[in-house]
VOVEX-999073 format. One line per 4 residues: number of its first residue (from 0); their letters; for each residue x, y, z of C-alpha. Coordinates in Angstrom, 2 decimals, m for minus. Layout:
! VOVEX-999073
NUM) a) X/Y/Z ~ ...
This chain:
! VOVEX-999073
0) mikv) 151.71/123.40/160.19 ~ 153.49/124.50/157.73 ~ 155.44/128.00/157.40 ~ 154.96/130.24/154.05
4) hhle) 157.83/132.66/153.73 ~ 155.69/134.59/151.73 ~ 157.20/137.21/149.35 ~ 155.16/139.99/148.32
8) nsrs) 153.85/139.21/144.37 ~ 155.58/136.38/143.87 ~ 155.31/132.37/143.14 ~ 154.70/131.64/146.53
12) qrvi) 151.32/132.78/146.05 ~ 151.23/129.63/144.30 ~ 151.97/127.44/147.55 ~ 149.03/129.09/149.55
16) wlle) 146.87/128.23/146.81 ~ 147.73/124.90/146.68 ~ 147.82/124.57/150.84 ~ 144.30/126.45/150.69
20) elga) 143.26/123.67/148.01 ~ 144.61/120.90/150.43 ~ 143.05/122.26/153.51 ~ 146.30/121.99/155.48
24) syei) 147.32/124.16/158.41 ~ 149.82/127.07/157.38 ~ 151.02/130.65/158.78 ~ 152.32/133.23/156.54
28) ityq) 155.02/134.93/157.18 ~ 155.30/138.06/154.85 ~ 158.30/139.74/153.59 ~ 158.52/143.12/151.31
32) rdpr) 159.73/143.70/148.16 ~ 162.92/146.94/148.27 ~ 160.51/149.24/146.32 ~ 164.01/150.07/144.15
36) tqra) 164.97/147.31/143.46 ~ 162.25/144.53/143.19 ~ 164.47/142.24/144.97 ~ 163.59/140.21/148.15
40) snal) 164.44/141.01/151.86 ~ 167.59/140.07/152.85 ~ 165.70/138.67/155.88 ~ 164.81/135.46/153.43
44) krvh) 168.43/134.75/153.88 ~ 167.63/133.62/157.12 ~ 164.85/130.84/155.90 ~ 167.21/129.91/152.95
48) plgk) 171.14/130.76/151.78 ~ 169.73/131.91/148.55 ~ 167.54/134.21/149.90 ~ 164.14/133.71/147.59
52) spvi) 160.89/132.91/147.53 ~ 158.62/130.19/147.39 ~ 160.42/128.53/150.48 ~ 158.78/126.51/153.34
56) sdtd) 159.41/125.19/156.84 ~ 157.48/122.62/158.01 ~ 157.23/122.42/162.44 ~ 155.98/119.18/161.91
60) rqdr) 159.36/117.49/161.02 ~ 161.74/119.84/162.72 ~ 160.98/122.72/160.73 ~ 162.63/121.22/157.16
64) vvae) 163.23/123.49/154.94 ~ 162.16/123.03/151.45 ~ 162.61/125.48/148.27 ~ 161.44/125.72/144.85
68) saai) 158.01/126.09/143.56 ~ 157.72/122.16/142.00 ~ 159.58/120.94/144.65 ~ 157.44/122.72/147.58
72) ldyl) 154.15/121.71/145.65 ~ 155.37/117.94/145.43 ~ 156.09/117.41/149.25 ~ 152.75/119.64/150.13
76) vdrf) 150.83/116.79/147.49 ~ 152.79/114.01/149.51 ~ 152.35/115.26/152.86 ~ 148.52/116.44/152.80
80) ddek) 146.67/114.48/149.46 ~ 145.64/111.66/151.25 ~ 142.69/111.18/149.07 ~ 145.28/111.77/145.67
84) rlrp) 142.91/114.32/144.15 ~ 145.33/116.75/143.36 ~ 148.50/114.91/141.06 ~ 147.24/111.84/139.07
88) amds) 148.77/108.10/138.77 ~ 152.75/108.62/137.93 ~ 151.99/105.28/135.35 ~ 149.61/107.19/133.64
92) eagl) 149.44/109.79/130.74 ~ 147.95/111.96/132.76 ~ 151.02/111.19/135.20 ~ 153.37/112.13/132.73
96) ryrf) 151.68/115.29/131.72 ~ 151.55/116.42/135.36 ~ 155.26/115.50/135.63 ~ 156.20/117.56/132.40
100) wmhh) 153.72/120.83/133.53 ~ 155.50/120.91/137.08 ~ 159.14/121.37/135.13 ~ 157.48/123.23/132.53
104) aegt) 156.36/126.34/134.01 ~ 159.68/127.34/135.42 ~ 162.39/125.32/132.70 ~ 161.09/126.70/129.58
108) ampp) 157.75/129.33/130.80 ~ 159.01/131.37/133.13 ~ 163.10/132.46/131.65 ~ 162.04/134.44/128.36
112) llmr) 159.24/135.80/130.61 ~ 161.28/137.02/133.31 ~ 163.84/138.17/130.64 ~ 161.16/140.10/128.66
116) lvms) 160.48/142.04/132.68 ~ 163.92/142.71/133.14 ~ 164.23/144.20/129.27 ~ 161.07/146.42/130.39
120) qlgk) 162.73/148.15/133.41 ~ 166.12/149.51/131.11 ~ 164.59/152.44/130.56 ~ 163.59/153.39/134.12
124) ppvp) 166.04/154.45/137.26 ~ 167.78/153.04/138.67 ~ 169.35/152.55/135.38 ~ 171.25/155.83/134.80
128) alir) 169.32/158.72/133.18 ~ 172.36/159.20/129.95 ~ 172.27/156.05/129.23 ~ 168.43/154.57/129.65
132) piar) 167.99/155.59/125.81 ~ 170.29/153.06/124.92 ~ 169.38/150.52/127.42 ~ 165.81/151.10/126.28
136) glar) 166.75/150.74/122.34 ~ 168.98/148.08/123.39 ~ 166.22/146.10/125.13 ~ 163.77/146.37/122.30
140) gmen) 165.40/145.23/119.58 ~ 166.25/142.31/122.24 ~ 162.21/141.89/122.92 ~ 161.41/142.48/119.18
144) kfld) 163.89/140.09/117.61 ~ 163.34/137.37/120.52 ~ 161.60/137.54/123.47 ~ 158.52/138.39/121.71
148) peve) 158.55/136.04/119.49 ~ 159.57/133.23/121.83 ~ 156.64/134.14/124.24 ~ 154.18/133.85/121.58
152) nlmh) 155.25/130.28/120.62 ~ 154.82/129.10/124.17 ~ 151.39/130.59/124.08 ~ 150.26/129.07/120.52
156) fweg) 152.19/125.66/122.51 ~ 149.78/126.02/125.49 ~ 146.71/127.32/123.73 ~ 147.25/123.73/121.68
160) elng) 148.10/121.40/124.66 ~ 144.35/122.58/126.45 ~ 142.55/121.84/122.93 ~ 139.88/119.40/124.41
164) rdwf) 140.84/119.73/127.81 ~ 139.72/121.71/130.79 ~ 143.29/121.46/132.41 ~ 146.63/121.30/131.85
168) tgdd) 146.83/117.35/133.08 ~ 143.27/116.47/131.20 ~ 139.83/116.59/132.62 ~ 141.09/116.81/136.33
172) fsaa) 142.37/119.70/138.21 ~ 145.74/119.18/139.68 ~ 148.87/120.73/141.49 ~ 150.54/121.08/137.86
176) diqm) 147.92/124.15/137.13 ~ 148.54/125.34/139.82 ~ 152.04/125.74/138.83 ~ 151.14/126.15/135.55
180) sfpl) 148.86/129.76/136.51 ~ 152.05/131.73/137.12 ~ 153.36/132.23/133.83 ~ 150.18/132.11/132.93
184) lald) 148.93/135.61/135.03 ~ 152.18/136.94/134.44 ~ 150.83/137.19/130.63 ~ 147.35/137.87/132.07
188) aqda) 148.76/140.88/134.23 ~ 150.54/142.01/130.37 ~ 147.20/141.83/128.80 ~ 148.99/139.66/126.62
192) legh) 146.22/136.65/125.92 ~ 144.55/138.10/123.29 ~ 143.78/135.34/120.67 ~ 144.05/132.50/123.06
196) prla) 140.88/131.84/124.10 ~ 141.41/128.31/125.84 ~ 144.52/130.60/128.09 ~ 141.48/133.04/128.92
200) avid) 139.16/130.41/129.58 ~ 141.79/128.34/132.00 ~ 142.31/131.49/133.70 ~ 139.00/132.22/134.65
204) sfrd) 138.04/128.69/135.81 ~ 141.14/129.13/138.17 ~ 139.36/132.72/139.70 ~ 136.04/130.64/139.66
208) rpay) 137.95/128.15/142.66 ~ 137.24/128.74/146.11 ~ 140.47/128.70/147.50 ~ 141.90/130.53/144.68
212) rrtv) 139.78/132.90/145.80 ~ 140.61/132.51/149.35 ~ 144.56/132.83/148.03 ~ 143.73/136.50/146.45
216) ekvg) 141.96/137.65/149.59 ~ 145.08/136.86/151.73 ~ 148.17/137.62/149.74 ~ 146.34/139.36/146.55
220) efsv) 146.63/138.44/143.16 ~ 149.95/138.16/141.23 ~ 150.86/141.40/138.69 ~ 153.62/142.32/137.37
224) pgg) 156.69/143.23/140.08 ~ 157.84/147.19/139.00 ~ 155.12/147.12/136.08
């Protein structure tokens, strides 16, 4: 039994989706965000010192705790994907792409998206009312000068990488597509994918998968926290 310590509206949606694809047994333990700060509950620190999600515990392995999205997905593939459906051979071209996308999603894609989310909140509470106009002006400058061009560059790169491919690693769906779903869904929630038809098509393909639909039934589809 895998216990998924799931923070509402977060990266842990990917873990549940993968478990649904694998047909593995799991339990969801849900934690609520602080409505004011959007931060995780301190109760998560009793599971892992960082107090962040996603994190899982494996009751069949003496409650072994695994944190970090890519580490969790690979751990679950190792544990349950006996037919090797969701990870290509690592010495193949598809395997090299798999490794790249598993790390790219969090290492390169998410930082500017998270920064843009933070910037978007600077003109709102709990920022003091007197400095909100100044904070929002600084944020807008950061968005226009750096973040928006960086995000557009990322989307252009992803669009090109899907040219002639159904999925990020090639013709076959893999756990790397699940890993990449988070930045794509974050942008889709902001209506930011106009002009990128292959990205929109791959999101449609996500939503067509029965395992994805079951995930949404259980924990909802990702939307931008605080948006």
